[in-house]
PDB file of N, CA, C and O in Angstrom:
ATOM      1  N   MET A   1      -1.727  17.631  -0.726  1.00  0.00           N
ATOM      2  CA  MET A   1      -1.633  19.074  -0.781  1.00  0.00           C
ATOM      3  C   MET A   1      -0.281  19.538  -0.251  1.00  0.00           C
ATOM      4  O   MET A   1       0.325  20.470  -0.780  1.00  0.00           O
ATOM      5  N   LEU A   2       0.182  18.862   0.814  1.00  0.00           N
ATOM      6  CA  LEU A   2       1.472  19.220   1.399  1.00  0.00           C
ATOM      7  C   LEU A   2       2.605  18.959   0.408  1.00  0.00           C
ATOM      8  O   LEU A   2       3.550  19.742   0.317  1.00  0.00           O
ATOM      9  N   GLY A   3       2.505  17.866  -0.323  1.00  0.00           N
ATOM     10  CA  GLY A   3       3.517  17.571  -1.328  1.00  0.00           C
ATOM     11  C   GLY A   3       3.572  18.622  -2.417  1.00  0.00           C
ATOM     12  O   GLY A   3       4.652  18.991  -2.878  1.00  0.00           O
ATOM     13  N   PHE A   4       2.412  19.104  -2.829  1.00  0.00           N
ATOM     14  CA  PHE A   4       2.357  20.144  -3.854  1.00  0.00           C
ATOM     15  C   PHE A   4       2.967  21.446  -3.341  1.00  0.00           C
ATOM     16  O   PHE A   4       3.709  22.113  -4.062  1.00  0.00           O
ATOM     17  N   LEU A   5       2.654  21.805  -2.101  1.00  0.00           N
ATOM     18  CA  LEU A   5       3.233  23.023  -1.524  1.00  0.00           C
ATOM     19  C   LEU A   5       4.745  22.901  -1.382  1.00  0.00           C
ATOM     20  O   LEU A   5       5.473  23.863  -1.626  1.00  0.00           O
ATOM     21  N   LEU A   6       5.216  21.724  -0.990  1.00  0.00           N
ATOM     22  CA  LEU A   6       6.654  21.494  -0.909  1.00  0.00           C
ATOM     23  C   LEU A   6       7.302  21.618  -2.285  1.00  0.00           C
ATOM     24  O   LEU A   6       8.385  22.186  -2.421  1.00  0.00           O
ATOM     25  N   TRP A   7       6.633  21.083  -3.297  1.00  0.00           N
ATOM     26  CA  TRP A   7       7.159  21.192  -4.661  1.00  0.00           C
ATOM     27  C   TRP A   7       7.207  22.656  -5.116  1.00  0.00           C
ATOM     28  O   TRP A   7       8.153  23.062  -5.792  1.00  0.00           O
ATOM     29  N   LEU A   8       6.203  23.441  -4.752  1.00  0.00           N
ATOM     30  CA  LEU A   8       6.213  24.865  -5.104  1.00  0.00           C
ATOM     31  C   LEU A   8       7.367  25.607  -4.436  1.00  0.00           C
ATOM     32  O   LEU A   8       7.978  26.486  -5.043  1.00  0.00           O
ATOM     33  N   ILE A   9       7.662  25.253  -3.193  1.00  0.00           N
ATOM     34  CA  ILE A   9       8.793  25.880  -2.502  1.00  0.00           C
ATOM     35  C   ILE A   9      10.096  25.522  -3.202  1.00  0.00           C
ATOM     36  O   ILE A   9      10.953  26.382  -3.406  1.00  0.00           O
ATOM     37  N   VAL A  10      10.245  24.252  -3.571  1.00  0.00           N
ATOM     38  CA  VAL A  10      11.451  23.833  -4.286  1.00  0.00           C
ATOM     39  C   VAL A  10      11.507  24.513  -5.654  1.00  0.00           C
ATOM     40  O   VAL A  10      12.590  24.864  -6.122  1.00  0.00           O
ATOM     41  N   LEU A  11      10.365  24.700  -6.292  1.00  0.00           N
ATOM     42  CA  LEU A  11      10.325  25.384  -7.584  1.00  0.00           C
ATOM     43  C   LEU A  11      10.841  26.820  -7.466  1.00  0.00           C
ATOM     44  O   LEU A  11      11.553  27.302  -8.346  1.00  0.00           O
ATOM     45  N   VAL A  12      10.483  27.488  -6.391  1.00  0.00           N
ATOM     46  CA  VAL A  12      10.936  28.864  -6.191  1.00  0.00           C
ATOM     47  C   VAL A  12      12.426  28.902  -5.845  1.00  0.00           C
ATOM     48  O   VAL A  12      13.161  29.760  -6.335  1.00  0.00           O
ATOM     49  N   LEU A  13      12.862  27.973  -5.006  1.00  0.00           N
ATOM     50  CA  LEU A  13      14.248  28.000  -4.553  1.00  0.00           C
ATOM     51  C   LEU A  13      15.216  27.449  -5.591  1.00  0.00           C
ATOM     52  O   LEU A  13      16.296  28.002  -5.795  1.00  0.00           O
ATOM     53  N   CYS A  14      14.826  26.358  -6.245  1.00  0.00           N
ATOM     54  CA  CYS A  14      15.740  25.712  -7.197  1.00  0.00           C
ATOM     55  C   CYS A  14      14.895  25.061  -8.288  1.00  0.00           C
ATOM     56  O   CYS A  14      14.559  23.881  -8.190  1.00  0.00           O
ATOM     57  N   TRP A  15      14.551  25.819  -9.321  1.00  0.00           N
ATOM     58  CA  TRP A  15      13.628  25.331 -10.336  1.00  0.00           C
ATOM     59  C   TRP A  15      14.160  24.146 -11.136  1.00  0.00           C
ATOM     60  O   TRP A  15      13.345  23.319 -11.544  1.00  0.00           O
ATOM     61  N   PRO A  16      15.478  23.991 -11.398  1.00  0.00           N
ATOM     62  CA  PRO A  16      15.898  22.786 -12.126  1.00  0.00           C
ATOM     63  C   PRO A  16      15.653  21.504 -11.327  1.00  0.00           C
ATOM     64  O   PRO A  16      15.283  20.473 -11.889  1.00  0.00           O
ATOM     65  N   LEU A  17      15.862  21.583 -10.011  1.00  0.00           N
ATOM     66  CA  LEU A  17      15.612  20.411  -9.168  1.00  0.00           C
ATOM     67  C   LEU A  17      14.127  20.065  -9.142  1.00  0.00           C
ATOM     68  O   LEU A  17      13.764  18.889  -9.151  1.00  0.00           O
ATOM     69  N   ALA A  18      13.273  21.072  -9.110  1.00  0.00           N
ATOM     70  CA  ALA A  18      11.833  20.841  -9.106  1.00  0.00           C
ATOM     71  C   ALA A  18      11.374  20.207 -10.423  1.00  0.00           C
ATOM     72  O   ALA A  18      10.543  19.299 -10.421  1.00  0.00           O
ATOM     73  N   LEU A  19      11.913  20.681 -11.535  1.00  0.00           N
ATOM     74  CA  LEU A  19      11.540  20.092 -12.822  1.00  0.00           C
ATOM     75  C   LEU A  19      12.073  18.664 -12.963  1.00  0.00           C
ATOM     76  O   LEU A  19      11.413  17.807 -13.550  1.00  0.00           O
ATOM     77  N   LEU A  20      13.272  18.412 -12.423  1.00  0.00           N
ATOM     78  CA  LEU A  20      13.813  17.056 -12.435  1.00  0.00           C
ATOM     79  C   LEU A  20      12.938  16.124 -11.602  1.00  0.00           C
ATOM     80  O   LEU A  20      12.676  14.989 -12.000  1.00  0.00           O
ATOM     81  N   ALA A  21      12.490  16.604 -10.448  1.00  0.00           N
ATOM     82  CA  ALA A  21      11.597  15.802  -9.614  1.00  0.00           C
ATOM     83  C   ALA A  21      10.277  15.527 -10.325  1.00  0.00           C
ATOM     84  O   ALA A  21       9.721  14.435 -10.216  1.00  0.00           O
ATOM     85  N   LEU A  22       9.787  16.512 -11.044  1.00  0.00           N
ATOM     86  CA  LEU A  22       8.529  16.352 -11.779  1.00  0.00           C
ATOM     87  C   LEU A  22       8.654  15.308 -12.884  1.00  0.00           C
ATOM     88  O   LEU A  22       7.703  14.576 -13.158  1.00  0.00           O
ATOM     89  N   VAL A  23       9.819  15.237 -13.516  1.00  0.00           N
ATOM     90  CA  VAL A  23      10.038  14.269 -14.590  1.00  0.00           C
ATOM     91  C   VAL A  23      10.322  12.878 -14.032  1.00  0.00           C
ATOM     92  O   VAL A  23       9.863  11.882 -14.590  1.00  0.00           O
ATOM     93  N   LEU A  24      11.078  12.801 -12.931  1.00  0.00           N
ATOM     94  CA  LEU A  24      11.488  11.501 -12.395  1.00  0.00           C
ATOM     95  C   LEU A  24      10.407  10.815 -11.561  1.00  0.00           C
ATOM     96  O   LEU A  24      10.462   9.599 -11.381  1.00  0.00           O
ATOM     97  N   TYR A  25       9.432  11.557 -11.050  1.00  0.00           N
ATOM     98  CA  TYR A  25       8.411  10.946 -10.189  1.00  0.00           C
ATOM     99  C   TYR A  25       7.665   9.788 -10.864  1.00  0.00           C
ATOM    100  O   TYR A  25       7.515   8.737 -10.242  1.00  0.00           O
ATOM    101  N   PRO A  26       7.189   9.933 -12.109  1.00  0.00           N
ATOM    102  CA  PRO A  26       6.504   8.788 -12.738  1.00  0.00           C
ATOM    103  C   PRO A  26       7.431   7.598 -12.978  1.00  0.00           C
ATOM    104  O   PRO A  26       6.999   6.448 -12.899  1.00  0.00           O
ATOM    105  N   LEU A  27       8.689   7.869 -13.268  1.00  0.00           N
ATOM    106  CA  LEU A  27       9.635   6.770 -13.481  1.00  0.00           C
ATOM    107  C   LEU A  27       9.891   6.004 -12.182  1.00  0.00           C
ATOM    108  O   LEU A  27       9.933   4.774 -12.181  1.00  0.00           O
ATOM    109  N   VAL A  28      10.059   6.722 -11.097  1.00  0.00           N
ATOM    110  CA  VAL A  28      10.259   6.076  -9.801  1.00  0.00           C
ATOM    111  C   VAL A  28       9.012   5.286  -9.413  1.00  0.00           C
ATOM    112  O   VAL A  28       9.113   4.188  -8.864  1.00  0.00           O
ATOM    113  N   TRP A  29       7.840   5.844  -9.698  1.00  0.00           N
ATOM    114  CA  TRP A  29       6.592   5.135  -9.399  1.00  0.00           C
ATOM    115  C   TRP A  29       6.514   3.816 -10.170  1.00  0.00           C
ATOM    116  O   TRP A  29       6.109   2.792  -9.620  1.00  0.00           O
ATOM    117  N   LEU A  30       6.905   3.849 -11.445  1.00  0.00           N
ATOM    118  CA  LEU A  30       6.887   2.627 -12.248  1.00  0.00           C
ATOM    119  C   LEU A  30       7.899   1.606 -11.755  1.00  0.00           C
ATOM    120  O   LEU A  30       7.625   0.406 -11.776  1.00  0.00           O
ATOM    121  N   ILE A  31       9.056   2.061 -11.313  1.00  0.00           N
ATOM    122  CA  ILE A  31      10.076   1.142 -10.797  1.00  0.00           C
ATOM    123  C   ILE A  31       9.602   0.495  -9.492  1.00  0.00           C
ATOM    124  O   ILE A  31       9.864  -0.686  -9.266  1.00  0.00           O
ATOM    125  N   LEU A  32       8.920   1.238  -8.643  1.00  0.00           N
ATOM    126  CA  LEU A  32       8.481   0.711  -7.350  1.00  0.00           C
ATOM    127  C   LEU A  32       7.190  -0.100  -7.421  1.00  0.00           C
ATOM    128  O   LEU A  32       6.835  -0.773  -6.453  1.00  0.00           O
ATOM    129  N   LEU A  33       6.488  -0.049  -8.544  1.00  0.00           N
ATOM    130  CA  LEU A  33       5.216  -0.760  -8.668  1.00  0.00           C
ATOM    131  C   LEU A  33       5.330  -2.269  -8.448  1.00  0.00           C
ATOM    132  O   LEU A  33       4.485  -2.824  -7.746  1.00  0.00           O
ATOM    133  N   PRO A  34       6.327  -2.967  -9.007  1.00  0.00           N
ATOM    134  CA  PRO A  34       6.421  -4.410  -8.735  1.00  0.00           C
ATOM    135  C   PRO A  34       6.614  -4.729  -7.257  1.00  0.00           C
ATOM    136  O   PRO A  34       6.102  -5.739  -6.775  1.00  0.00           O
ATOM    137  N   PHE A  35       7.345  -3.880  -6.529  1.00  0.00           N
ATOM    138  CA  PHE A  35       7.539  -4.123  -5.099  1.00  0.00           C
ATOM    139  C   PHE A  35       6.232  -3.969  -4.332  1.00  0.00           C
ATOM    140  O   PHE A  35       5.992  -4.694  -3.367  1.00  0.00           O
ATOM    141  N   ARG A  36       5.382  -3.030  -4.753  1.00  0.00           N
ATOM    142  CA  ARG A  36       4.062  -2.898  -4.120  1.00  0.00           C
ATOM    143  C   ARG A  36       3.218  -4.130  -4.384  1.00  0.00           C
ATOM    144  O   ARG A  36       2.532  -4.620  -3.487  1.00  0.00           O
ATOM    145  N   LEU A  37       3.263  -4.637  -5.619  1.00  0.00           N
ATOM    146  CA  LEU A  37       2.491  -5.838  -5.947  1.00  0.00           C
ATOM    147  C   LEU A  37       2.978  -7.034  -5.151  1.00  0.00           C
ATOM    148  O   LEU A  37       2.173  -7.849  -4.699  1.00  0.00           O
ATOM    149  N   ILE A  38       4.288  -7.148  -4.974  1.00  0.00           N
ATOM    150  CA  ILE A  38       4.831  -8.238  -4.150  1.00  0.00           C
ATOM    151  C   ILE A  38       4.361  -8.091  -2.706  1.00  0.00           C
ATOM    152  O   ILE A  38       4.018  -9.083  -2.062  1.00  0.00           O
ATOM    153  N   GLY A  39       4.343  -6.871  -2.199  1.00  0.00           N
ATOM    154  CA  GLY A  39       3.884  -6.641  -0.831  1.00  0.00           C
ATOM    155  C   GLY A  39       2.420  -7.012  -0.648  1.00  0.00           C
ATOM    156  O   GLY A  39       2.050  -7.585   0.376  1.00  0.00           O
ATOM    157  N   ILE A  40       1.588  -6.691  -1.628  1.00  0.00           N
ATOM    158  CA  ILE A  40       0.171  -7.053  -1.558  1.00  0.00           C
ATOM    159  C   ILE A  40       0.020  -8.569  -1.584  1.00  0.00           C
ATOM    160  O   ILE A  40      -0.792  -9.127  -0.846  1.00  0.00           O
ATOM    161  N   SER A  41       0.799  -9.236  -2.429  1.00  0.00           N
ATOM    162  CA  SER A  41       0.715 -10.696  -2.527  1.00  0.00           C
ATOM    163  C   SER A  41       1.174 -11.364  -1.245  1.00  0.00           C
ATOM    164  O   SER A  41       0.540 -12.313  -0.783  1.00  0.00           O
ATOM    165  N   VAL A  42       2.263 -10.888  -0.663  1.00  0.00           N
ATOM    166  CA  VAL A  42       2.771 -11.487   0.572  1.00  0.00           C
ATOM    167  C   VAL A  42       1.774 -11.292   1.707  1.00  0.00           C
ATOM    168  O   VAL A  42       1.549 -12.218   2.487  1.00  0.00           O
ATOM    169  N   SER A  43       1.176 -10.120   1.818  1.00  0.00           N
ATOM    170  CA  SER A  43       0.195  -9.917   2.889  1.00  0.00           C
ATOM    171  C   SER A  43      -1.035 -10.801   2.684  1.00  0.00           C
ATOM    172  O   SER A  43      -1.624 -11.282   3.652  1.00  0.00           O
ATOM    173  N   ALA A  44      -1.424 -11.014   1.419  1.00  0.00           N
ATOM    174  CA  ALA A  44      -2.562 -11.898   1.151  1.00  0.00           C
ATOM    175  C   ALA A  44      -2.236 -13.337   1.545  1.00  0.00           C
ATOM    176  O   ALA A  44      -3.097 -14.038   2.076  1.00  0.00           O
ATOM    177  N   VAL A  45      -1.014 -13.784   1.293  1.00  0.00           N
ATOM    178  CA  VAL A  45      -0.615 -15.138   1.683  1.00  0.00           C
ATOM    179  C   VAL A  45      -0.624 -15.275   3.198  1.00  0.00           C
ATOM    180  O   VAL A  45      -1.071 -16.296   3.721  1.00  0.00           O
ATOM    181  N   PHE A  46      -0.133 -14.255   3.919  1.00  0.00           N
ATOM    182  CA  PHE A  46      -0.150 -14.320   5.377  1.00  0.00           C
ATOM    183  C   PHE A  46      -1.574 -14.336   5.923  1.00  0.00           C
ATOM    184  O   PHE A  46      -1.849 -15.036   6.897  1.00  0.00           O
ATOM    185  N   GLU A  47      -2.477 -13.581   5.316  1.00  0.00           N
ATOM    186  CA  GLU A  47      -3.873 -13.606   5.759  1.00  0.00           C
ATOM    187  C   GLU A  47      -4.511 -14.965   5.494  1.00  0.00           C
ATOM    188  O   GLU A  47      -5.296 -15.453   6.307  1.00  0.00           O
ATOM    189  N   LEU A  48      -4.173 -15.581   4.352  1.00  0.00           N
ATOM    190  CA  LEU A  48      -4.680 -16.910   4.053  1.00  0.00           C
ATOM    191  C   LEU A  48      -4.171 -17.933   5.068  1.00  0.00           C
ATOM    192  O   LEU A  48      -4.938 -18.767   5.551  1.00  0.00           O
ATOM    193  N   LEU A  49      -2.878 -17.868   5.389  1.00  0.00           N
ATOM    194  CA  LEU A  49      -2.329 -18.792   6.389  1.00  0.00           C
ATOM    195  C   LEU A  49      -2.980 -18.590   7.754  1.00  0.00           C
ATOM    196  O   LEU A  49      -3.265 -19.565   8.449  1.00  0.00           O
ATOM    197  N   ALA A  50      -3.219 -17.348   8.144  1.00  0.00           N
ATOM    198  CA  ALA A  50      -3.880 -17.080   9.425  1.00  0.00           C
ATOM    199  C   ALA A  50      -5.306 -17.629   9.417  1.00  0.00           C
ATOM    200  O   ALA A  50      -5.769 -18.159  10.427  1.00  0.00           O
ATOM    201  N   ALA A  51      -6.002 -17.509   8.296  1.00  0.00           N
ATOM    202  CA  ALA A  51      -7.364 -18.037   8.205  1.00  0.00           C
ATOM    203  C   ALA A  51      -7.361 -19.561   8.278  1.00  0.00           C
ATOM    204  O   ALA A  51      -8.241 -20.151   8.904  1.00  0.00           O
ATOM    205  N   ILE A  52      -6.385 -20.200   7.646  1.00  0.00           N
ATOM    206  CA  ILE A  52      -6.301 -21.666   7.683  1.00  0.00           C
ATOM    207  C   ILE A  52      -5.970 -22.144   9.089  1.00  0.00           C
ATOM    208  O   ILE A  52      -6.538 -23.131   9.557  1.00  0.00           O
ATOM    209  N   ILE A  53      -5.053 -21.451   9.771  1.00  0.00           N
ATOM    210  CA  ILE A  53      -4.659 -21.873  11.121  1.00  0.00           C
ATOM    211  C   ILE A  53      -5.800 -21.683  12.108  1.00  0.00           C
ATOM    212  O   ILE A  53      -5.978 -22.517  12.996  1.00  0.00           O
ATOM    213  N   THR A  54      -6.577 -20.616  11.982  1.00  0.00           N
ATOM    214  CA  THR A  54      -7.654 -20.370  12.940  1.00  0.00           C
ATOM    215  C   THR A  54      -8.968 -21.032  12.550  1.00  0.00           C
ATOM    216  O   THR A  54      -9.958 -20.898  13.270  1.00  0.00           O
ATOM    217  N   LEU A  55      -9.000 -21.745  11.426  1.00  0.00           N
ATOM    218  CA  LEU A  55     -10.239 -22.374  10.981  1.00  0.00           C
ATOM    219  C   LEU A  55     -10.795 -23.384  11.990  1.00  0.00           C
ATOM    220  O   LEU A  55     -11.995 -23.341  12.265  1.00  0.00           O
ATOM    221  N   PRO A  56      -9.983 -24.295  12.558  1.00  0.00           N
ATOM    222  CA  PRO A  56     -10.569 -25.243  13.527  1.00  0.00           C
ATOM    223  C   PRO A  56     -11.209 -24.550  14.731  1.00  0.00           C
ATOM    224  O   PRO A  56     -12.264 -24.979  15.200  1.00  0.00           O
ATOM    225  N   ALA A  57     -10.593 -23.501  15.227  1.00  0.00           N
ATOM    226  CA  ALA A  57     -11.170 -22.799  16.373  1.00  0.00           C
ATOM    227  C   ALA A  57     -12.487 -22.128  15.988  1.00  0.00           C
ATOM    228  O   ALA A  57     -13.429 -22.111  16.779  1.00  0.00           O
ATOM    229  N   ARG A  58     -12.553 -21.583  14.791  1.00  0.00           N
ATOM    230  CA  ARG A  58     -13.804 -20.941  14.364  1.00  0.00           C
ATOM    231  C   ARG A  58     -14.907 -21.970  14.144  1.00  0.00           C
ATOM    232  O   ARG A  58     -16.080 -21.688  14.391  1.00  0.00           O
ATOM    233  N   ILE A  59     -14.536 -23.160  13.681  1.00  0.00           N
ATOM    234  CA  ILE A  59     -15.539 -24.212  13.476  1.00  0.00           C
ATOM    235  C   ILE A  59     -16.056 -24.710  14.823  1.00  0.00           C
ATOM    236  O   ILE A  59     -17.263 -24.890  14.992  1.00  0.00           O
ATOM    237  N   LEU A  60     -15.147 -24.938  15.797  1.00  0.00           N
ATOM    238  CA  LEU A  60     -15.562 -25.436  17.108  1.00  0.00           C
ATOM    239  C   LEU A  60     -16.364 -24.393  17.881  1.00  0.00           C
ATOM    240  O   LEU A  60     -17.244 -24.752  18.664  1.00  0.00           O
ATOM    241  N   ARG A  61     -16.080 -23.130  17.677  1.00  0.00           N
ATOM    242  CA  ARG A  61     -16.812 -22.074  18.371  1.00  0.00           C
ATOM    243  C   ARG A  61     -18.253 -22.010  17.897  1.00  0.00           C
ATOM    244  O   ARG A  61     -19.145 -21.654  18.667  1.00  0.00           O
ATOM    245  N   GLY A  62     -18.481 -22.344  16.664  1.00  0.00           N
ATOM    246  CA  GLY A  62     -19.841 -22.315  16.117  1.00  0.00           C
ATOM    247  C   GLY A  62     -20.170 -20.973  15.523  1.00  0.00           C
ATOM    248  O   GLY A  62     -19.519 -19.965  15.801  1.00  0.00           O
ATOM    249  N   GLY A  63     -21.183 -20.981  14.707  1.00  0.00           N
ATOM    250  CA  GLY A  63     -21.618 -19.753  14.056  1.00  0.00           C
ATOM    251  C   GLY A  63     -22.532 -18.958  14.932  1.00  0.00           C
ATOM    252  O   GLY A  63     -22.755 -19.321  16.086  1.00  0.00           O
ATOM    253  N   PRO A  64     -23.067 -17.882  14.416  1.00  0.00           N
ATOM    254  CA  PRO A  64     -24.005 -17.068  15.206  1.00  0.00           C
ATOM    255  C   PRO A  64     -25.324 -17.832  15.404  1.00  0.00           C
ATOM    256  O   PRO A  64     -25.769 -18.580  14.533  1.00  0.00           O
ATOM    257  N   LYS A  65     -25.919 -17.621  16.562  1.00  0.00           N
ATOM    258  CA  LYS A  65     -27.181 -18.288  16.890  1.00  0.00           C
ATOM    259  C   LYS A  65     -28.307 -17.655  16.073  1.00  0.00           C
ATOM    260  O   LYS A  65     -28.354 -16.434  15.926  1.00  0.00           O
ATOM    261  N   PRO A  66     -29.207 -18.473  15.547  1.00  0.00           N
ATOM    262  CA  PRO A  66     -30.319 -17.901  14.768  1.00  0.00           C
ATOM    263  C   PRO A  66     -31.240 -17.082  15.681  1.00  0.00           C
ATOM    264  O   PRO A  66     -31.544 -17.502  16.797  1.00  0.00           O
ATOM    265  N   SER A  67     -31.670 -15.946  15.214  1.00  0.00           N
ATOM    266  CA  SER A  67     -32.565 -15.105  16.017  1.00  0.00           C
ATOM    267  C   SER A  67     -34.021 -15.500  15.730  1.00  0.00           C
ATOM    268  O   SER A  67     -34.344 -16.009  14.657  1.00  0.00           O
ATOM    269  N   ARG A  68     -34.882 -15.251  16.716  1.00  0.00           N
ATOM    270  CA  ARG A  68     -36.291 -15.635  16.581  1.00  0.00           C
ATOM    271  C   ARG A  68     -37.099 -14.560  16.013  1.00  0.00           C
ATOM    272  O   ARG A  68     -38.306 -14.724  15.835  1.00  0.00           O
TER     273      ARG A  68
END
């Protein structure tokens, strides 16, 4: 909502800049999409490595005790 209000202010003050922003936003989003996918992949690899490193400790600690 804040972004929309900011865009409306820019539209009132400088309408060509607001229209340029409206046209360029999807293009910038498409350009940045591969970097987001790389970021998701890198974080998934780090989580996998953390799970592999902590696996022996989780195995030695044991699972939850069965309730009666």
